N, C-alpha and C positions, 0 to 999 in steps of 0.2 A: 593252371596249376594252381593247387589249393596249397597255401604255407601252414607252417604248423598252426598258428593261430586263427585259422580257417579261412583266411581270405584268399580269394583268387587272382591268381596274377597272371599277365598279357604282355605282349608287346603288341605296339600298334600296326595294323597293316597299311599303313599310308608311306611307309616307306620304300614298299614297291612298286612299282611304275607300272601302271595299264589304268584306263579310263574307261573301259567297253569291259563286259562280264569277262567275255573270252579270254583277256588277257588278265584281270584278275585272278580267275580261277587258276591259269596257267601259274602265275606266280604263287599262287599258294598250295598249289601243287609239289611246286620246284622246292619249297623252303619248310612248309609245316611238318610233313612226316618225318624226315630228317630232323628236326629241333625236338619234334616229340621224344623221339629213338634218344634224343642224348639227353633230352633235360627231366622227360618224365615217363619212362620207358613201363613204368606197370600201373600207371594212373593217368585218366583223361587229361588231353591239355587244353588249356582254355586258349582262345583269338579273338581278339580286339580286331574286329572286321570295319573296313573304311571302302564305302562305296561310291562314288561320283553319281552325279544324278542319274547319267546315264547308264553306268551298271545295274542302279537300283532300278530302272524299268527293266534294262534287258535281263535281270533276275528273275522277274516276275513274267516271261514269255512263258510256254509252253509247260514241260517239265522241270525246267533250268531252277527252280527251287527245290522242289522233291529229291531231284537227282542231286541237287548240294547237299540235302541235307542227310542223304542216304549215304554220300562221299564223308562226311563230317563222323557219321556211326560208325562206321566202318575204320575209320582210321584212329579210333577213339578223340576224337576233337570237339569240342563245344564252343557255339557263341555267345558269351554273355554280356558282352560291351561292344557299341559302335561307334565310329568317329564319324560325325555328321555336321562336322564344322567345313571341310572345304567342299566344296557343291562340284564344281566344274574338276580341271585339269590341274594337279599338282606337281608333276612331272616334267622334266625337259622343256618347260617354255617359262618364262618370267611370270611370276605366281604376285609377289609383292601385295599391293592393297586388295587385288583381285581376289584374294582368299576371303574376302568378306562379304562379296558378291554371290550371288544375292543374299540382302540382307534382311531381319526380321517384319522388316515394312511391306516386303510383297509377298504375295501368294506363292511365287516360287518356292521359297524358301519353305513355308509352310505346307507346302502338296509334296515335298521330299522329304520334311522331318516326316510328316505321316505316313509315308510310304515305306521310310526307315522302318517304324515301328509295328508296323504289319509284318512287315520282313521279320525281324527281332522276335514277333509273337510267333512265328512259325518256328523258330531256330532255339529259341531257347528254353531250356531243358526243363521237365515238370519242378515246381516248388525251387526253382532260382529265379530271382527280378533280373531285370536285363536293364541298361541305360544307355542313353544317344548324346554324347557330348555335342555341343551346337557354339555356335558363336556369341561371339559377349554383344548379341544384338544389332550392332552398327558399329561404322567405324568412325570414329570421332572427327577427320579433318573433311569428311562429306559435307558437314553439318558448319562446315565452317567453325567449329566450336562455339556454336549461337546458341544459346539458353533456348530461347524460344523453339528453335528447331529442334532442340534436342526434346522439349515436351511432345511437339508432334509426334517425333519418333515413338518416343514413349508410348505414348497413348496406344500408337498401333501396334508394336511390337506385344502389349501387355493383349490385347484385344487376340492376337495371333498366338500367344503361347496359352490363353484361355481355351479356344478353339482346338487345342492340339491336346488339351489336357482331358477335354468332350471325348475325345477319339480315344484316350487312355484310359479312362473310365468304361468307354464301352468294350476294350477290348480286355479289360480285367472282369467286366460282369460275364461276355461271352466265349471267353478261351481261358479265364481262370488265369492271367499271366500279368503280372505287375513290372510296366516299365515306366521308368524315367526319365524326362529331357536334360539332361546335365549343361547348365550356361558355362562356357570356360573365358571367365574376364581374361583382359590380357593388354600388353601396353596397347593406348592409342585404341583400345576399343569404346564403345559407349561405355561398357563398364569394362573396370579395370583393378577396383581395388574394393576390398571390403566396404570401407564405406559407401561406396557406389553401388554396391550390389544389395545392399541393405536399404536403400535408398529407394530403387528400384520395386525392391520387393513392396515396401511400404504402402509408398506413396502411389502405383501406378498399377502393381500386378496385382496384390490382394483388393485393392479399390475399383478396379475395372474387374478384375475378374469375379469377384463376388455378386456382384452386379448381372451379369451376362450368367452366372452361372443357376442365380435365383429363378432368371426367368426360363433357361433353356433345359432345366435341369430340378429346378422348383427347390432349390437347394435352400438352406437356411445358411446364414452367415457363418456359424461352425462348422457346419460341414464345405460351406464351398471353401474357406481358411486352408483345411484340414486335406482337404481335395487338390488345392492349386500346392500346397507346400508338402503334398507328398509325392506328386509327379512331374514336379520343377525343380532340380534341384540345382546344385554349383559343381561342377567340376574343377577342382582344385591340381592346375599344372603348376608344380613348384618351382618350376623354371618363372613362371609369370609374377606369381604371387613374392618370390625373391627381389623381381625387379620393381617391385612396390615396397621393396624394404621394410615387409610384415614379417614377424615372426610368427611361424605355423602355430603355435600354441595360441598366440593372442587371435590369430584368425578364425580358428576354431572355436574358439571361447564366445567370440562375438558373433558369428554365425549361428551359435547353438543358442545363445539367447535371445536372438531374433526368429526360432523356428525354424531357420532354414539349413537344412539337409546337406551335406556332402555324398551326392549320388556316385563320384568317381574320381581318383585320384591318380593324375597323370604325374609319372616320376620323371623327369628329364631335370638340366640342369643348366644354368647361363655361365657365359664369361663375366669374369669379375676380375678388378685392377686397381689396387690403389694407384693413386697418381701422386709421385712425388713433389719436392717445392723445384729440383732440379728440370730447366728447358732439354737440357740434354737428355737425359733420363727419359720426360716426358716423349722427347723423340723416341726416341727407342721405342717405347709402347707403342707408339702409334704405328712403327713398322711390324712387330709383333701382330697389331691387329690387323693391319690391309690385308691379308690374305683369307679374312674371314668375311670384308667386305665385299662378299661374291653378287650376283646381280639377278638369281631366283627369287628370294623370299627375303622378306622386310627383317632386319636387324634394328629393332629401336634400341637405344642406349639411352639411361636413365642415370644420371648423375646425382648426386650429394654433393653439396657445396659444403663448406665451414661450418656454416648456420645450421646444418642437418636439413638445407631446404633440398627438395628433388626440383630437377630442372630434366625435360624432356627432349630430346633429337628425334625425329623422326623415322632414322637410318642410320646405321654405321657411317657410310662416305663421309653423310653430313656431319655428323658428329667429331670426326677427323680432322674437320678444318679448328676445331675450336679445343681442341686437345691442351692447348695451353692458357686457358683460363686458368686466371690466378687463384680464383678461389674453389676449383675444382679440386675435391678430395677423394670421389672415387667413381667409378664408373661398371654399371653392368650391362651388357649389352645379349640381346635376345637371339641368340644362338645355340640352338639346342646341341650341347656338345654331350659326348659320351659320359656315361656316369662312371665307367668302372676306374678312371683318373681324373686327378684335381686338378693337373699342370699339364699345360696346352704351349710351349714353345715359348715357356716363359712366363706365360699367363695363367690365371688361376681359374675356379670355377665356382659354382654355389652348391657342389656337391653335399659341403654338412649340412645344409637345409635340405636333400634328401632323408640324411641319415637322422637329419630331428624328426623328419615325418613318419620314417619306418620305425622310430623307436617308440613315437608317440600313437602308432597305429597298434605296438604291441601292448601298450597300455590302456587302449580306449579302444578295442576293436568292435566298440559300435560304430566308430565313426563312419565306416563304412566298408563293405566288402569287396569295392572291386578297386584294384590298383592296373594301373596299365605305363609299361615303359614307353616313353613318345620321343625318342629320339630319331627323329625324319630327317636328320642333314648327311647323311653320309656320304651321299654323292657330290655334296656341294664342300666336304670336310678339305681342308688345304694338305698338298701335299705330304707325306708323312705320320699323315694322324689317319689315313685311309687304312682298312684292312678289308678282307674279305666277308660279305656284307652277313653270311651266316655265321661263322664265326664271331661277327661283329654282336650281332645280336645274341647269341650263346651267353656272350660276355656280361653283356650289359643283365640278363637274365640273372645268370651265376650270382654276379655281384648283390643282386638283391635279397637272392636266395641266403648267400652267406650271412649278408649283414642281419636277415630276418633269424635266422636259427642261430645266430651265435646270440642278438637277443632274449631269445624262448630260451636259450640255456643258460642266460647270465643269473 
């Protein structure tokens, strides 16, 4: 869908089960036509496509891609963004830290991302740029939080992202399609906040990328920097940056000053709770949080203490063991809760950050033209918060549309 300010809005289809192409297509056919009829009956409806590595390979067999494109056209649907973060299984199995595998040090992640770029180049409407969100390079605990190991990972990931840039430049030259890779920082990712993103770009990506592009493409330093900044961008997941306790306007300003572009904004909300002094009240909060400590996904907790320091817990079950910590003042939990309400069984969310971001985009439409709702936890929500999936998706998108419309008319 296209919002009044010209921004494209969709939801990420990673919420639908299906790791092979047959199952992915079945899910798309089940949900997308009805959602378009309800939300965008007179205009094309955008799709945020998620393909596993297997599904991406199968889509390129025979006439599958051509047939899919024909189906999209016939239904009034268009793909402008893809989710290339989860490589393998994402439903009905334990994911946890495996969502980062394989990381950007591997040839598998490189090949998968390039394959997605070629698929998107075929599906992307003329005159429109496309983006592919991807992992935050790697997962910090795998390196033992060792700075020397981090340097090795940074060097290799910068090289691989430069190699992707070369392919994206080729696609631009041969097909006239502009595609960018959007790195998605998240808690415990190798990149998880603005400072780490800027550090990676300035110390690793631009330095290593310029050297390689000078050799492979004969580019000047300025040309290489422009190419890298154009094709390697940031996916701003509102939930993830709320977990970093960063104000959206500050993050956007700092990235802009560094020349780093926002490729896509994922609209998502985290759980939030203030921690009172009373041990009894904290015990009550712990009981309210326990239903969210499910076994499929990582639910990191970032704690702000009485001195404003941030402390990190790798997953909610572990954090709950420390809820009586005297200096703790606030918890934010990595659980993508629905956008359309800010209260969950006595808990709150960071919904206000989503509203702030939508307001910012209205005032600064040049920030990005890609918005994607990314509430993927419907099947693991506590009982009482679950609703019919199609209804849930529609409520999320309607909340965004209504909020944006209000801002447009203000």
